[in-house]
C-alpha positions as CSV (number, residue, x, y, z in Angstrom):
1,M,0.0,0.0,0.0
2,L,1.4,3.4,-0.9
3,Y,0.8,6.4,1.4
4,N,0.5,10.1,0.7
5,F,2.5,12.1,3.2
6,E,1.1,15.5,3.9
7,L,3.6,17.8,5.6
8,E,2.2,19.1,8.9
9,S,4.0,20.8,11.7
10,T,4.3,19.2,15.1
11,A,2.0,21.9,16.4
12,D,-0.7,21.0,13.8
13,V,-0.6,17.3,14.9
14,M,-0.7,18.2,18.6
15,R,-3.6,20.5,18.1
16,G,-5.5,17.8,16.2
17,L,-4.8,15.3,18.9
18,A,-6.0,17.7,21.6
19,E,-9.1,18.5,19.7
20,R,-10.0,14.9,19.2
21,L,-9.2,14.0,22.8
22,Q,-11.5,16.8,24.0
23,K,-14.2,15.7,21.6
24,R,-14.0,12.1,22.8
25,R,-14.1,13.2,26.5
26,L,-17.2,15.4,25.9
27,E,-18.9,12.6,23.9
28,K,-18.6,10.4,26.9
29,G,-20.0,13.2,29.1
30,L,-16.8,13.4,31.2
31,S,-15.5,16.4,33.0
32,R,-11.8,17.0,33.2
33,G,-12.0,16.0,36.8
34,A,-13.7,12.7,35.9
35,L,-11.1,12.0,33.2
36,S,-8.4,12.8,35.7
37,Q,-9.7,10.2,38.2
38,M,-10.0,7.6,35.5
39,S,-6.5,8.2,34.0
40,G,-4.5,9.4,37.0
41,V,-3.5,12.5,35.0
42,P,-3.9,15.8,36.9
43,V,-6.7,18.1,35.8
44,P,-4.3,21.0,35.1
45,T,-2.4,18.6,32.7
46,I,-5.5,17.7,30.8
47,A,-6.5,21.4,30.6
48,K,-3.1,22.4,29.4
49,F,-3.3,19.8,26.6
50,E,-6.8,20.8,25.5
51,Q,-5.9,24.5,25.6
52,K,-2.2,24.7,24.7
53,H,-1.6,21.3,23.1
54,K,1.3,20.4,25.4
55,I,1.5,17.0,27.3
56,S,4.0,14.3,28.1
57,L,3.7,11.1,26.1
58,E,3.1,9.1,29.4
59,S,0.1,11.4,30.3
60,F,-1.3,11.2,26.8
61,V,-1.1,7.4,26.7
62,A,-2.8,7.2,30.1
63,I,-5.7,9.4,29.0
64,V,-6.1,7.6,25.7
65,M,-6.1,4.2,27.4
66,S,-8.7,5.4,30.0
67,L,-11.0,6.5,27.2
68,G,-10.8,3.0,25.7
69,Y,-8.4,3.7,22.8
70,T,-5.6,1.3,23.9
71,A,-5.7,-0.7,20.6
72,D,-5.4,2.5,18.6
73,M,-2.5,3.6,20.7
74,K,-0.8,0.3,20.3
75,S,-1.2,0.3,16.5
76,V,0.6,3.6,16.0
77,M,3.7,2.9,13.9
78,S,3.0,-0.8,13.9
79,E,3.4,-1.2,10.2
80,P,6.1,0.3,8.0
81,L,5.1,3.2,5.6
82,Y,6.6,3.8,2.2
83,S,5.8,5.9,-0.8
84,T,8.1,4.2,-3.4
85,M,9.1,0.7,-4.3
86,R,12.7,1.7,-3.4
87,E,11.6,2.6,0.1
88,L,9.8,-0.7,0.4
89,E,12.9,-2.6,-0.8
90,E,15.0,-0.7,1.8
91,I,12.5,-1.5,4.6
92,N,12.5,-5.2,3.7
93,S,16.3,-5.3,3.5
94,N,16.6,-3.6,7.0
95,K,14.0,-5.7,8.8
96,N,16.6,-7.4,11.1
97,R,18.9,-4.4,11.7
98,K,19.8,-3.8,15.3
99,R,21.5,-0.4,14.6
100,G,20.8,2.6,12.4
101,R,23.2,4.5,10.3
102,N,23.7,8.2,9.5
103,V,21.6,9.5,6.7
104,D,24.7,10.9,5.0
105,N,26.0,7.3,4.5
106,R,22.8,6.0,2.8
107,D,23.9,6.5,-0.8
108,K,27.6,5.8,-0.3
């Protein structure tokens, strides 16, 4: 399967995640306090994420899991993505690598 990569900034992705998280929270009729109790993430951390789009990965995962999206979280980056056959060939040739290499050395 080929993928179309749209360039977005980190801020754009974080804003989208925060908006979707808030939407899912409200769909379930949960206050920030209730979500805090369910997830163990402090209310101010939830508020900061919804308003300023800043959160630690650990807190984000705890919130996502408490809302029932554990499978979605676990599936992030579970499959390789590629846009050309050359990338797919490189992915397949690197499947058992234990170490990376500098990008500058790729074509040498």
